[in-house]
Structures are given as C-alpha cells and as structure tokens.
C-alpha positions, -999 to 999 in steps of 0.1 A, spaced: 327 -679 -681 317 -691 -646 297 -659 -641 278 -664 -673 271 -700 -665 258 -691 -630 236 -663 -644 222 -686 -671 215 -713 -645 197 -689 -622 176 -676 -651 167 -711 -663 157 -720 -627 134 -690 -626 118 -702 -659 109 -735 -642 87 -717 -616 50 -720 -623 33 -690 -638 13 -684 -606 46 -676 -588 51 -647 -612 17 -631 -614 -8 -620 -588 -44 -616 -596 -67 -592 -579 -103 -605 -571 -129 -578 -567 -163 -566 -576 -161 -545 -607 -189 -520 -615 -204 -514 -649 -230 -493 -667 -248 -504 -698 -245 -480 -727 -276 -485 -748 -263 -463 -776 -232 -485 -782 -249 -517 -770 -221 -526 -747 -209 -524 -711 -188 -494 -700 -166 -497 -670 -179 -472 -645 -159 -440 -641 -169 -437 -604 -180 -461 -577 -215 -474 -571 -218 -453 -540 -216 -420 -560 -229 -430 -595 -264 -418 -599 -290 -440 -617 -320 -429 -637 -352 -445 -650 -344 -473 -675 -307 -476 -665 -289 -510 -664 -261 -514 -640 -238 -544 -636 -216 -559 -609 -190 -586 -618 -168 -605 -594 -137 -608 -615 -100 -612 -614 -74 -591 -631 -38 -602 -639 -27 -569 -623 -41 -536 -610 -41 -520 -645 -55 -549 -665 -90 -544 -679 -116 -565 -661 -142 -586 -678 -177 -572 -682 -207 -589 -666 -223 -618 -684 -260 -624 -689 -291 -603 -699 -286 -566 -705 -320 -556 -720 -339 -534 -695 -372 -546 -708 -362 -582 -701 -350 -575 -666 -377 -550 -656 -407 -562 -676 -436 -538 -672 -415 -513 -652 -398 -488 -676 -389 -466 -646 -370 -493 -627 -333 -498 -626 -321 -531 -639 -293 -548 -619 -271 -575 -634 -250 -595 -609 -223 -619 -622 -206 -638 -594 -178 -651 -617 -168 -687 -624 -149 -698 -593 -159 -730 -576 -188 -723 -553 -198 -690 -569 -236 -685 -571 -252 -683 -606 -254 -650 -623 -287 -632 -618 -307 -601 -626 -332 -581 -607 -352 -549 -610 -350 -521 -584 -384 -504 -590 -378 -473 -568 -341 -467 -573 -342 -440 -600 -326 -408 -587 -305 -426 -561 -272 -443 -565 -262 -476 -581 -253 -489 -546 -289 -481 -534 -303 -500 -564 -280 -530 -556 -290 -529 -520 -327 -530 -530 -322 -564 -547 -292 -581 -533 -286 -577 -496 -266 -582 -476 -238 -561 -490 -203 -559 -474 -181 -529 -477 -145 -521 -466 -139 -491 -444 -128 -472 -475 -161 -477 -492 -150 -505 -516 -177 -531 -523 -164 -564 -509 -194 -588 -510 -228 -591 -525 -254 -615 -508 -225 -629 -488 -202 -636 -517 -173 -638 -512 -175 -643 -474 -141 -627 -467 -115 -606 -485 -117 -574 -504 -96 -568 -535 -63 -582 -521 -38 -600 -543 -39 -638 -545 -21 -663 -566 -36 -662 -601 -41 -700 -602 -64 -699 -571 -89 -675 -586 -115 -678 -613 -107 -673 -649 -124 -641 -658 -101 -628 -684 -67 -630 -668 -43 -642 -695 -9 -660 -689 4 -648 -723 23 -617 -709 41 -640 -684 50 -665 -710 63 -638 -733 84 -623 -706 98 -657 -696 106 -665 -732 125 -633 -736 145 -641 -704 154 -675 -718 166 -660 -751 188 -635 -733 202 -663 -711 211 -685 -740 226 -655 -759 247 -646 -729 259 -682 -725 268 -684 -763 286 -651 -761 306 -661 -730 316 -694 -747 329 -675 -778 352 -654 -755 365 -682 -734 370 -714 -755 382 -734 -724 
C-alpha cells in the first residue's frame, strides 16, 4: 500500500510540472520548395547548399520550431506566386523568407534572385539576403543576422515562437499517466483495506 501511494504521489508531482519541462523545441531554418503542380510547399529533400534551382522556381526559408526532431515543421507564410515576387523576370528565382513569430523577429519578406538559375538555393538566398551564417557542418543558422546566435539546438518550448508546435501530445501523455496512477492507487486500496 505504501509503495502504491508513493508511486502515485510521485506521478502526480510530475503532472504538476509545466509542459515546457517535458518538451524541448528545436529552432532552426527549414528549407522549402514550391510545387506549382500541387500549389503547395514541399519540405526540401536536400539542403539549400546542394539543391539546384531553375528559372521560375520559388524557394522558401522559415525560421520555425518543432516539438521534437521528427515533428513536421510549418511551411513559410506569405506570397508564393513567382510572377508576384519576380515581376517581369520569368527567369529569376523567387525567394520567400519567413522569420517566424518570436518577439523581435523581422517581418517576412520576398525577393527575386535574377541570376540564380542553374545554381543552388543557397546561392539564390545569398543574392538577396546576406549575411548568412552557417555552422561548420553546413547547417544554415542565420539569415540577415537572424537569429544572432544558436543553430538548431534544443530550447524550452515556451521560450520559442509558436510555429506549429502543439502541446496536445504532452497533455495526452500526462493524462494517461494520471489515469494509471489513480488505477494503481484504487487497486492497492482494494488489496489492503487498512
């Protein structure tokens, strides 16, 4: 009985912790390519340093947070029409930059890289948004100085922007733990009526 009570008390104490103590968010620049056929963003299968761009392409960069390393990031917001971003330049590469919604983040913007076709998405980005900051492993860390420091490391979820991270998985897991704790307590009381 005492063991069941101690376990239940420990589990209930854990339930009192704020959600940010349970979940880490990863803040990073995600890279996207516009798929005109489907009319939607596609998360890039390779990094901007190796992804080749062609005339009329639209590429996007979004500073986003994910609940964990496998969570799907949010796509860039804003204009996606090549003709709107590169008016009068059908051969240019349209670049969409969404800095996210954290306090102090710059406003989202678009630009046209006129001579970037046949190069990489990183080259197109550099043509319109320097300075760029990279990690030693080639990961894109900053665009036009944002953010000033850091590169994809984990941080408490509550300290980052919103961009798609949901607390529902944490709440569901905590609810399941609470149900198991109560069931264990009830079962222990049935066995030991004292």
